[in-house]
C-alpha positions in Angstrom: -9.7 31.0 24.1 -13.0 30.0 25.8 -14.8 33.0 24.4 -13.7 32.2 20.8 -15.0 28.6 21.2 -18.3 29.9 22.7 -18.6 32.4 19.9 -18.3 29.6 17.3 -20.8 27.4 19.2 -23.3 30.3 19.5 -23.0 30.7 15.7 -24.1 27.1 15.1 -26.8 27.3 17.7 -28.0 30.6 16.1 -28.0 32.4 19.4 -26.5 35.8 20.0 -23.1 35.7 21.8 -22.5 38.3 24.4 -20.0 38.3 27.3 -23.0 39.0 29.5 -24.7 35.7 28.6 -21.7 33.3 28.9 -23.0 31.6 32.1 -26.4 31.0 30.5 -24.9 29.7 27.3 -22.7 27.2 29.2 -25.8 25.6 30.8 -27.5 24.9 27.4 -28.1 21.3 26.5 -28.5 22.1 22.8 -30.1 18.9 21.5 -32.5 18.4 24.4 -33.5 22.0 24.3 -34.1 22.0 20.6 -31.4 24.5 19.6 -30.2 22.1 16.9 -31.1 18.7 15.5 -28.7 15.8 15.0 -27.7 17.1 11.5 -27.0 20.5 13.0 -24.8 18.9 15.7 -22.8 17.1 13.0 -22.3 20.4 11.2 -21.2 22.1 14.5 -18.8 19.3 15.3 -17.2 19.3 11.9 -17.0 23.1 12.0 -15.3 23.1 15.4 -12.9 20.4 14.2 -12.0 22.5 11.2 -11.8 25.9 13.0 -9.6 24.6 15.9 -7.7 21.9 14.0 -8.9 19.1 16.3 -10.5 15.7 15.9 -13.1 14.2 18.2 -12.9 10.5 18.9 -15.9 8.2 18.5 -16.0 7.8 22.3 -16.2 11.6 22.7 -18.9 11.9 20.1 -21.0 9.4 22.1 -20.3 10.9 25.5 -22.8 12.8 27.6 -20.2 15.6 28.0 -20.5 16.6 24.3 -24.2 17.2 24.6 -23.9 20.4 26.6 -22.2 23.7 25.7 -20.0 23.6 28.8 -18.9 20.0 28.1 -18.3 20.7 24.4 -16.2 23.8 25.3 -14.2 21.7 27.8 -13.6 19.0 25.2 -12.4 21.5 22.6 -10.1 23.2 25.2 -8.7 19.7 26.2 -8.1 18.8 22.5 -6.2 22.1 22.1 -4.1 21.5 25.2 -5.7 24.1 27.5 
């Protein structure tokens, strides 16, 4: 499941997804590193909510955890019960 989530995030970040670059991708702080802007983040969040049938709370959207790929993956997995 983690790979599917990462694949979707990589799509929004416009980076290639490869099983070989998972560790690098997990370290990305996408806003700080300029992969996407705030509008792109909103699109990504809405896309993830739709794709995985989840809903992020306001607290989660304002958390530091959601600002990194690893944190976002963990939040999605948690929402899905993994």
